[in-house]
C-alpha positions in Angstrom: -15.3 13.4 -3.8 -12.4 15.3 -5.1 -9.0 13.7 -5.9 -5.4 15.1 -7.2 -3.5 12.4 -9.5 0.1 12.7 -10.4 1.0 10.8 -12.9 3.0 11.4 -15.9 2.3 8.4 -18.2 -0.2 9.7 -20.6 -1.9 6.5 -21.5 -2.4 5.6 -17.9 -3.5 9.2 -16.7 -6.3 8.9 -19.3 -7.4 5.5 -18.5 -7.5 6.5 -14.7 -9.2 9.9 -15.2 -11.8 8.4 -17.4 -12.7 5.7 -15.0 -12.6 7.8 -11.9 -14.8 10.3 -13.3 -17.3 7.8 -14.3 -17.4 7.0 -10.9 -18.5 10.2 -10.2 -15.2 11.7 -8.6 -13.7 15.0 -9.2 -10.1 14.6 -10.4 -7.3 17.1 -11.1 -4.3 16.0 -12.9 -0.7 16.9 -12.4 2.3 15.8 -14.8 5.1 16.1 -12.2 5.8 16.3 -8.6 6.3 20.1 -8.9 3.1 20.9 -10.2 1.5 18.4 -8.0 3.0 19.8 -5.0 1.9 23.4 -5.8 -1.8 21.9 -6.6 -1.9 20.0 -3.3 -0.7 23.1 -1.4 -3.3 25.5 -2.9 -6.2 23.3 -3.1 -8.4 20.9 -0.7 -8.4 17.3 -1.9 -10.0 14.1 -0.2 -7.0 12.0 -1.6 -3.8 12.0 -3.4 -3.0 9.3 -6.2 0.8 10.0 -6.6 3.1 8.1 -8.8 6.7 7.4 -7.1 8.9 7.9 -10.3 8.2 11.4 -12.1 10.0 13.6 -14.1 12.0 15.0 -11.5 13.3 11.8 -10.2 13.0 7.9 -9.3 12.0 8.9 -5.9 10.3 12.3 -6.7 6.8 10.9 -5.5 8.4 10.2 -2.1 9.8 13.6 -1.7 6.6 15.2 -2.8 4.9 13.2 0.2 7.5 14.2 2.5 7.1 17.9 1.7 3.4 17.6 2.2 3.8 16.1 5.4 6.6 18.7 6.8 4.0 21.3 6.0 1.4 19.4 8.0 -0.7 18.4 5.1 -2.6 15.7 6.2 -4.3 14.6 2.7 -4.2 10.6 2.6 -1.7 9.3 -0.2 -2.0 6.4 -2.5 1.2 5.6 -3.7 1.4 4.0 -7.6 4.7 2.3 -8.6 6.2 -0.4 -10.7 8.5 -1.3 -8.0 6.8 -4.0 -5.8 9.8 -4.8 -3.3 9.2 -4.5 0.3 11.6 -2.0 1.0 10.2 0.7 -1.5 6.8 0.0 0.1 8.1 0.9 3.8 9.8 3.8 2.4 6.8 5.2 0.9 4.8 4.7 4.1 7.8 6.1 6.1 7.6 9.4 4.4 4.0 9.7 5.1 2.0 7.6 2.5 -0.9 5.9 3.5 -1.4 3.2 1.2 0.7 1.5 -2.1 -0.5 0.2 -5.1 1.9 -1.8 -7.4 1.6 -1.6 -11.4 0.1 -2.9 -13.2 -2.9 -3.1 -11.0 -7.0 -3.7 -11.4 -8.9 -0.7 -11.4 -11.3 -2.1 -9.1 -8.7 -2.3 -6.8 -7.5 1.3 -7.2 -11.3 2.5 -6.4 -11.9 0.2 -3.6 -8.3 1.4 -2.0 -9.0 5.2 -2.7 -12.5 5.1 -1.1 -11.0 3.1 1.9 -8.3 5.6 2.5 -10.8 8.4 2.6 -13.0 6.5 5.0 -10.1 5.7 7.1 -8.6 9.1 7.6 -11.5 11.3 8.6 -9.6 14.3 7.8 -6.2 12.7 9.1 -3.7 10.6 7.5 -3.5 7.1 9.1 -0.5 4.6 8.9 -2.5 1.6 10.1 -4.0 -1.3 8.2 -7.0 -3.5 9.2 -6.2 -7.3 9.2 -8.0 -10.0 9.4 -9.3 -11.5 13.1 -9.3 -8.1 14.6 -5.6 -7.5 14.4 -4.0 -4.1 12.9 -0.7 -3.4 11.1 1.0 -0.5 12.5 3.4 0.6 9.6 4.9 3.4 11.9 5.8 1.1 15.1 6.5 -1.9 12.6 4.2 -4.2 14.7 1.1 -6.1 14.5 -1.3 -5.5 17.4 -4.9 -6.6 18.7 -6.4 -4.4 20.9 -3.5 -2.8 23.0 -1.5 -6.1 22.8 1.2 -6.1 20.3 2.3 -9.4 18.9 5.5 -10.6 19.0 7.1 -11.2 15.3 10.5 -11.5 14.0 11.4 -9.1 11.1 10.7 -11.7 8.4 7.2 -12.7 9.8 6.5 -8.8 9.7 7.6 -8.4 6.2 5.4 -11.4 5.2 2.5 -9.8 6.8 3.4 -6.4 5.6 3.3 -7.6 1.9 0.0 -9.5 2.2 -1.6 -6.4 3.8 -0.5 -3.9 1.5 -1.6 -6.3 -1.3 -4.6 -7.5 -0.2 -6.5 -10.1 -2.2 -3.7 -10.7 -4.4 -2.2 -14.3 -4.1 1.4 -14.7 -4.2 3.6 -17.9 -5.0 6.5 -18.9 -3.0 9.0 -17.6 -5.3 7.4 -14.3 -5.5 7.4 -14.1 -1.6 11.0 -15.1 -1.4 11.8 -12.1 -4.0 9.9 -9.7 -1.9 11.0 -10.8 1.5 14.5 -12.2 0.9 15.4 -10.0 -1.7 18.9 -10.9 -3.4 19.1 -14.2 -1.1 18.7 -16.7 -4.3 19.6 -19.6 -1.6 16.3 -19.5 0.2 14.4 -22.8 -0.4 10.5 -22.4 -1.0 9.9 -24.6 1.8 11.4 -21.7 4.2 8.1 -19.6 3.0 5.9 -22.7 4.4 7.6 -22.9 7.8 7.1 -19.2 8.1 3.4 -19.1 7.3 3.0 -21.9 9.7 4.7 -20.0 12.3 2.4 -17.0 11.6 -0.8 -19.0 11.6 0.5 -20.2 15.1 0.9 -16.8 16.5 -2.0 -15.2 14.7 -4.6 -17.3 13.9 -5.4 -19.9 10.9 -7.4 -17.4 9.3 -4.8 -14.7 8.8 -3.3 -16.4 5.6 -5.0 -18.3 3.2 -3.5 -21.1 1.0 -4.5 -20.8 -2.7 -4.5 -24.0 -4.4 -2.0 -24.4 -7.1 -0.3 -20.9 -6.5 0.5 -20.1 -2.9 -0.8 -17.8 -0.1 -2.8 -14.6 0.3 -4.1 -12.5 3.2 -7.2 -13.9 4.8 -10.8 -12.6 4.4 -11.4 -9.2 6.6 -14.3 -8.9 8.7 -17.2 -7.0 7.2 -18.0 -4.0 9.5 
């Protein structure tokens, strides 16, 4: 597997390059969006790991992804960023990204997400994420489906599902979910989160969202293929 890493943090880059190489992956490295775009246009890569904030600007990674998609380059793109708010994640996916990982991250999760991206892509970028119980999150249509049926969700319910799906395996406190799904609204009570979670479980099934005792909630377990 051949990857392109576009990351300007020298310490993080060194750790990632070492870890991915130990996995037997061939990784080329660019320090800027300009350099990364040139390499991506000239080379053939199985996946692109792309930092959002690069020397050219805070959204340089998004602009690089947009340029690649405009040029019909379908390489799977995994965004890396310290910005974990839902608006940023959706922006990245809407410009052509396929997945989103928030810094700091566990290297095991990075490895799993990269391999999953390559498996899902089959040579073409995808904007869908598998969910428990046979559901799928469609990031382009902004909906949750099961087979051919779209499930009716409110915007907040969709935002909650998206947050869990894009951070599978991570547990979130009620306060953290309020920051992500109700950004800037300090008046939201934590009990509101419980109400929305209960509604999602009624609509999608109890196994969609798990309760993590002493912390909050996380996405349920995905069925093994």
